[in-house]
LUMNU-724897 format. One record per residue (C-alpha): residue number from 1; y negated, x, z negated. Coordinates in steps of 0.25 Angstrom, whole numbers. Each point is the difference from the previous one (the first is absolute). Layout:
N
- n|c2|c1|c3
- NUM|Y|X|Z
...
This chain:
406
- n|c2|c1|c3
- 1|-106|64|3
- 2|15|-6|2
- 3|1|-13|-8
- 4|13|4|-6
- 5|-4|14|-5
- 6|-14|-4|-6
- 7|-6|11|-10
- 8|-1|-10|-11
- 9|15|-3|1
- 10|4|14|1
- 11|-8|3|-12
- 12|6|-11|-8
- 13|14|6|3
- 14|-4|13|-5
- 15|-6|-7|-13
- 16|15|-1|-4
- 17|1|15|-1
- 18|-11|-1|-11
- 19|6|-11|-8
- 20|8|6|-12
- 21|12|-7|-5
- 22|5|1|-15
- 23|-13|5|-4
- 24|2|-5|-14
- 25|12|8|-2
- 26|3|14|-2
- 27|5|5|14
- 28|3|14|6
- 29|-7|-3|13
- 30|-9|-10|7
- 31|7|-12|5
- 32|-8|-6|11
- 33|1|-14|6
- 34|1|6|14
- 35|13|8|-4
- 36|5|-13|-7
- 37|-2|-8|12
- 38|7|10|9
- 39|12|1|-9
- 40|0|-15|0
- 41|1|-1|15
- 42|11|10|1
- 43|8|-7|-10
- 44|-3|-13|7
- 45|6|6|13
- 46|13|3|-8
- 47|1|-14|-6
- 48|-3|-7|13
- 49|11|9|7
- 50|10|-5|-10
- 51|-4|-14|2
- 52|2|1|15
- 53|14|6|-2
- 54|4|-12|-8
- 55|-7|-10|9
- 56|-5|5|14
- 57|-14|-6|3
- 58|-3|-4|-14
- 59|-12|9|-1
- 60|-13|-1|9
- 61|-4|15|0
- 62|-14|-3|5
- 63|-2|-10|-12
- 64|6|10|-9
- 65|-9|11|5
- 66|-13|-9|0
- 67|4|-5|-13
- 68|0|14|-6
- 69|-14|2|6
- 70|-6|-13|-5
- 71|5|3|-14
- 72|-5|14|0
- 73|-14|-5|5
- 74|1|-11|-11
- 75|3|11|-11
- 76|-11|9|5
- 77|-11|-11|-2
- 78|5|-3|-14
- 79|2|14|-4
- 80|9|5|-11
- 81|1|-12|-9
- 82|11|1|-11
- 83|12|-8|5
- 84|0|-10|-12
- 85|-14|-3|3
- 86|2|-1|15
- 87|12|-9|-1
- 88|-8|-9|-10
- 89|-12|-1|9
- 90|9|-3|12
- 91|8|-10|-7
- 92|-13|-8|-5
- 93|-10|3|11
- 94|9|5|12
- 95|-6|-9|10
- 96|-14|3|-3
- 97|2|15|-1
- 98|7|1|13
- 99|-12|-8|6
- 100|-9|10|-6
- 101|8|12|5
- 102|1|-6|14
- 103|-15|-2|0
- 104|-2|14|-4
- 105|8|5|11
- 106|-6|-9|11
- 107|-9|12|6
- 108|12|9|1
- 109|11|-9|4
- 110|-6|-11|9
- 111|-2|9|12
- 112|14|5|1
- 113|6|-7|12
- 114|13|-7|2
- 115|-1|-10|-11
- 116|0|10|-12
- 117|-9|-8|-9
- 118|7|-13|2
- 119|13|6|-4
- 120|-6|6|-12
- 121|-5|-13|-5
- 122|14|-6|3
- 123|6|11|-8
- 124|-8|-4|-13
- 125|-2|-15|2
- 126|13|-5|6
- 127|12|2|-9
- 128|10|-3|12
- 129|-6|11|8
- 130|8|13|0
- 131|7|-4|-13
- 132|12|10|2
- 133|-9|11|4
- 134|-9|-3|-12
- 135|12|1|-9
- 136|4|13|5
- 137|-14|6|-1
- 138|-1|-5|-15
- 139|14|7|-3
- 140|-5|12|7
- 141|-13|0|-8
- 142|7|-1|-14
- 143|10|11|5
- 144|-12|9|3
- 145|-6|-3|-13
- 146|13|3|-7
- 147|1|14|7
- 148|-14|4|-5
- 149|3|-6|-14
- 150|12|8|-2
- 151|-8|13|1
- 152|-10|-5|-10
- 153|11|-5|-9
- 154|6|14|-1
- 155|-13|6|-4
- 156|-4|-10|-11
- 157|11|-9|-5
- 158|-6|-1|-13
- 159|-13|-7|5
- 160|-2|-14|-7
- 161|3|-11|10
- 162|7|9|10
- 163|14|-7|-3
- 164|-6|-13|4
- 165|-5|5|13
- 166|14|5|3
- 167|6|-13|-3
- 168|-10|-8|8
- 169|3|9|13
- 170|15|-1|-2
- 171|-1|-15|-2
- 172|-7|-1|13
- 173|9|9|8
- 174|12|-8|-6
- 175|-6|-13|6
- 176|2|6|14
- 177|14|4|-2
- 178|4|-10|11
- 179|-5|11|10
- 180|11|9|3
- 181|-10|12|1
- 182|-5|-2|-14
- 183|15|1|-5
- 184|2|12|8
- 185|-13|7|-5
- 186|3|-4|-14
- 187|14|7|0
- 188|-8|13|1
- 189|9|6|10
- 190|-2|3|15
- 191|-11|-10|4
- 192|-7|3|-13
- 193|0|15|4
- 194|-7|-4|13
- 195|-11|-7|-7
- 196|-1|12|-10
- 197|-2|10|11
- 198|-11|-9|7
- 199|-7|-1|-13
- 200|0|15|-2
- 201|-10|0|12
- 202|-10|-5|-10
- 203|0|14|-6
- 204|-3|7|13
- 205|-15|0|2
- 206|-7|1|13
- 207|-9|11|3
- 208|6|7|-11
- 209|-8|13|2
- 210|-13|-8|-2
- 211|-7|-8|-11
- 212|-2|-14|5
- 213|-5|-14|-4
- 214|7|-9|0
- 215|13|8|0
- 216|11|-6|8
- 217|15|3|0
- 218|10|1|12
- 219|5|-14|-5
- 220|-13|-7|0
- 221|-4|7|14
- 222|13|-6|6
- 223|-4|-14|-4
- 224|-15|2|5
- 225|6|5|14
- 226|9|-12|0
- 227|-12|-9|-3
- 228|-9|6|11
- 229|11|0|10
- 230|2|-15|-2
- 231|-15|-3|1
- 232|-1|9|13
- 233|12|-7|6
- 234|-7|-14|-3
- 235|-12|6|7
- 236|8|3|13
- 237|7|-14|-1
- 238|14|6|-2
- 239|12|-9|-1
- 240|6|-3|-13
- 241|11|10|1
- 242|-10|11|3
- 243|-7|-4|-12
- 244|12|0|-9
- 245|5|13|6
- 246|-13|7|-1
- 247|-2|-4|-14
- 248|14|5|-5
- 249|0|13|9
- 250|-14|3|-6
- 251|5|-3|-14
- 252|12|10|1
- 253|-7|10|9
- 254|-1|11|-11
- 255|13|-4|-7
- 256|6|14|3
- 257|-11|6|-8
- 258|7|-4|-13
- 259|10|11|4
- 260|-9|10|6
- 261|-14|-2|-6
- 262|-13|-2|8
- 263|-2|11|11
- 264|-13|-1|6
- 265|-3|-1|15
- 266|-7|14|0
- 267|12|7|-5
- 268|9|-8|9
- 269|-8|4|12
- 270|-2|15|-5
- 271|12|5|7
- 272|6|-4|13
- 273|14|-8|-3
- 274|-3|-1|-15
- 275|-2|-15|1
- 276|14|-1|7
- 277|7|8|-11
- 278|-7|-9|-11
- 279|5|-13|7
- 280|14|5|1
- 281|0|4|-15
- 282|-5|-14|-3
- 283|10|-7|9
- 284|12|8|-7
- 285|-6|-3|-14
- 286|-1|-15|3
- 287|14|0|5
- 288|5|7|-12
- 289|-8|-5|-12
- 290|-7|-13|4
- 291|8|-8|9
- 292|12|0|-9
- 293|-7|-8|-10
- 294|-1|-12|10
- 295|10|-8|6
- 296|6|6|13
- 297|-5|-12|8
- 298|-14|3|-3
- 299|0|15|4
- 300|-3|-2|15
- 301|-12|-8|-3
- 302|-6|10|-10
- 303|3|11|10
- 304|-7|-8|10
- 305|-12|-2|-8
- 306|-1|15|-6
- 307|4|9|12
- 308|-9|3|11
- 309|-10|-9|-8
- 310|-12|1|9
- 311|6|-3|13
- 312|-1|-13|7
- 313|15|-5|1
- 314|9|-11|2
- 315|15|-2|-4
- 316|11|-8|7
- 317|15|1|2
- 318|-2|12|9
- 319|-7|8|-10
- 320|-14|4|-3
- 321|-11|2|10
- 322|-12|9|-5
- 323|-13|5|5
- 324|-4|-13|6
- 325|-15|-3|3
- 326|-7|-10|-7
- 327|-2|-7|13
- 328|16|-1|1
- 329|1|-7|-13
- 330|-11|-10|3
- 331|6|-3|14
- 332|15|1|-3
- 333|2|-2|-14
- 334|-10|-10|-6
- 335|10|-11|-1
- 336|7|7|-11
- 337|13|4|6
- 338|6|14|-1
- 339|-7|3|-14
- 340|-13|6|5
- 341|-7|10|-9
- 342|-15|4|2
- 343|2|14|-4
- 344|-14|4|6
- 345|-7|-10|-8
- 346|7|4|-12
- 347|-4|14|2
- 348|-15|-4|2
- 349|1|-8|-13
- 350|6|12|-7
- 351|-12|9|5
- 352|-10|-11|-4
- 353|6|-1|-14
- 354|-1|15|-1
- 355|-14|-1|5
- 356|-5|-11|-10
- 357|7|8|-11
- 358|-9|12|3
- 359|-12|-8|3
- 360|0|-9|-12
- 361|1|12|-9
- 362|-12|7|7
- 363|-8|-12|-2
- 364|3|0|-15
- 365|-5|14|-1
- 366|14|7|-1
- 367|2|9|12
- 368|6|13|4
- 369|2|8|12
- 370|14|-6|2
- 371|-6|-14|0
- 372|-12|4|9
- 373|9|7|10
- 374|10|-11|0
- 375|-10|-11|3
- 376|-7|8|11
- 377|13|3|7
- 378|4|-15|-1
- 379|-13|-5|4
- 380|0|9|13
- 381|13|-5|3
- 382|-3|-15|-1
- 383|-15|-2|2
- 384|3|-6|14
- 385|14|-4|-2
- 386|4|-14|4
- 387|14|-6|1
- 388|1|-13|8
- 389|-11|-8|-6
- 390|0|7|-13
- 391|-12|9|-1
- 392|3|10|-10
- 393|-12|8|3
- 394|-9|-11|-6
- 395|7|0|-13
- 396|0|16|-1
- 397|-15|0|3
- 398|-3|-10|-11
- 399|8|9|-10
- 400|-5|13|5
- 401|-8|9|-10
- 402|-15|1|5
- 403|2|14|5
- 404|10|-6|11
- 405|-10|-11|4
- 406|-10|11|5
């Protein structure tokens, strides 16, 4: 089994889909930790881009991405503790709690190659490590929390204590007003519109034609694919730039679905040429509705991450080269130049996430013909699949329903 994609680590990631947030409040939907963490990372991207515009090179993208992963794992282990209790615990026993969390995560994280575990310890125990990135992540955390809270507040502004919660969140955000992105989002104009659109992907459920446990949204799925891509790229010893691009391209790979909704692969493949029509429609919608919400200087990067999302590609002054082989990236671009993106690995991780979604539900006793047919189709595609040193077949075989093992 690949060290980076161990079953216990993947199951830990999906635990976040079962952790309910705001479960002591009246709310119109299930807010999950997975969705919150996904929204947080998208907001962190926006905040970090504004920081880089002001001071180029001020953000380490790898430390930002890994910090988000470390903090997500930390939060999963501690589950849904009410914020006032959590902050009091961390203020008085933070060091001990962090030690306990890291010990709890030893089995899942120690085998990940490339120094992952060492950097996770630095993130929690060295205040000088990634200090700017931690501040961006903290601001993104409170902005994502505020986005959820605003929905709840409109439902029950009369609930005792809710005004205090509102004030505490606003105070935390005000403490981060030195970040230009926080100011931009707080204005409630264009940038806030982008954050809102991304947040709406919480409402789009995966496998919408089938009951499933745990249910996951398109937004949560995007983060899972980003995490799996990051881990798989560690497994193949990808350079830092491939890790960064792989995570961000995977995080945004389904972004056009906020404008088109989720169209399943069987439908896209049902009629020849239909996938191309859908792609063109997504491209136009992105240009007309989504990109205008972001600064012009960011448009090329978002296009690069979201168009032709499953193609191995590089980008330089001459343009974009697509449809490269994995061997091409390994041989010619593993030094980080020309913005390499491992679209093939992202596609494998996209399918792996879909397969685990179906398989976990079947294991929980909630099945349907859609889940069974989907899992069988994906298993047949990946039972023997390997990309470089990343053996996807082993991971698929572990999560395969018993029927597929025969």
